[in-house]
C-alpha positions in Angstrom: 16.5 13.5 -21.0 13.3 11.4 -20.6 12.3 10.1 -17.5 11.3 6.8 -17.3 8.3 6.1 -15.0 8.4 4.1 -11.9 6.9 0.6 -12.3 3.9 0.4 -9.7 3.9 -2.8 -7.9 1.0 -4.7 -7.4 0.1 -6.6 -3.8 -2.9 -8.8 -4.1 -4.5 -9.7 0.1 -8.1 -10.5 -1.5 -9.6 -13.2 0.9 -7.3 -12.1 4.0 -8.4 -11.5 7.3 -6.6 -9.0 9.8 -4.1 -8.7 10.7 -2.7 -10.4 7.6 -3.1 -7.7 5.1 -1.2 -4.5 7.1 1.3 -7.0 7.9 2.3 -7.8 4.5 1.8 -4.6 3.4 4.2 -3.5 5.7 6.9 -6.1 4.6 6.2 -5.0 1.1 6.5 -1.3 1.7 9.5 -1.6 3.9 10.8 -3.4 0.6 10.4 -0.7 -1.9 12.7 2.2 -2.9 12.0 5.5 -2.2 9.2 6.9 -4.7 7.9 3.2 -6.0 4.6 2.8 -5.6 2.4 0.2 -4.4 -1.9 -1.4 -5.1 -2.9 -3.0 -2.8 -5.9 -4.9 -3.0 -7.9 -6.2 -0.1 -11.1 -7.8 0.8 -11.1 -7.2 4.8 -13.0 -4.4 5.8 -10.5 -4.0 8.8 -7.9 -2.6 5.6 -10.2 0.6 6.2 -8.6 1.8 9.2 -5.4 -0.7 9.1 -3.6 0.2 5.9 -4.2 4.3 6.2 -2.7 4.1 9.6 -0.4 1.7 8.6 0.9 4.6 5.7 0.5 7.6 8.1 2.8 5.6 11.0 5.4 4.3 7.8 5.8 8.1 6.6 4.2 7.1 3.6 2.0 8.8 0.8 -1.6 7.7 0.5 -2.0 8.4 -3.2 -5.3 7.5 -3.4 -8.0 5.0 -1.5 -11.0 3.4 -3.0 -13.4 0.6 -3.2 -15.2 -1.3 -6.2 -17.7 -4.0 -4.9 -16.3 -5.4 -2.0 -12.5 -4.9 -3.2 -10.4 -2.2 -1.5 -8.0 -0.6 -3.4 -5.0 1.4 -2.1 -2.1 2.9 -3.9 0.3 3.9 -1.9 4.2 5.7 -2.5 7.0 5.1 -0.5 8.9 8.0 0.6 12.4 8.0 1.8 13.8 6.0 4.4 14.1 7.5 8.3 17.3 8.1 9.4 
């Protein structure tokens, strides 16, 4: 029995300023099912702080976080909803 890979969602937030990247990321994460992954792309420098803090607060997993030129890219995996 083969396991089907979970699709990776993409959230392009380039050009948005604080607090919008964190707010839109939160909304997108809460809409995902457990185990689903999303790549969040931002240009707001404050996202370096805000997105990891949001992920930790929600109890989700930051898979990777890196920067390409002036673009921040976060790969996040949604964990099971808290009871």
